N, C-alpha and C positions, 0 to 999 in steps of 0.2 A: 146677512141678517141686518135689517135696519133697526133704528133706535126704538121705534114703536113696538116691534116684535120683541126686542130685548126687555123692554119695560113690562110687557104682558107676561113674558116668561118669568121675570123676577117677581111680579105680583103673585102669580100662581104658586111659585116655589115658596114665597114668603108665607102665604096662608097655610100651606101644607106644613111648613116648619113650625109656625106659631102653635098649631094644634098639637104638634109633637112635643114642643118645649114646655107648654103650659103646665102639665102635671109634674114636671121635674121638681123634686125637693119639697113638695107640699106636705105639711103636717097639719092635722085638724086641731081646732081649738081644744084646750083641756076642759074648760068650763064655759060653754057658749051661753050667751044671754038668752033670755026667754024670747022666742020668736025667731031666733037665728038657727040656721041649719047646722047640725053637729059636724057635718063633713066639710064645712067651709074652712079654707086655709087660714092659719094664724098669721102668717106673713107671706103674702103671695109673691113679693119681689117682682112686680110687673115690669119696672124699668129695666132691671137686669135681664129679664127674659126677652124684652123687646130688643135690647142690644145684641144678645146672643142670637136671636132669630135673624136680625138684619145681617150680621156677619156671616152666619151659616148660609143664608140665602144668597149673599153675594158670591161666596165661594162656589156654591152649587150652580148658580147661574153662569158664572165665568167658565166653569167646567163644561156645562152644556154647550155654551157658545163655542168653546175651543174644540169640542168633539164635532160639532156641526161644521166648523170651518177647516178642520184638518183634512189632509188628503189621504191619510192612512185608512180612514173609514169612509167609504163612499156608499151612501144609502141608495142613491139613484142607480148605480151599477148593480148593487145586490138585488134590487127589485126587478130590474130589467133582465136579469139572468134566470129568474124563476120561470119555469115552464109549467103550463097546465096541460095535462094529458087527458 
């Protein structure tokens, strides 16, 4: 896998993880101001969620790359042994 493909995989994984991490620990405001949505989070902690997302994405991407490069799982051999009757 070249560096461009690894960056693309990381980017895709990062976006999936950010949408998974964003709702963690959100609590709505007790008394929202007029015109504000009642379900908006009181303290969204975006910086913390971006750090968590990046770390999780790195771990997942490295795992994906390791599985692709390992010899224990050969995707090409598995596909070539399928037979269509």
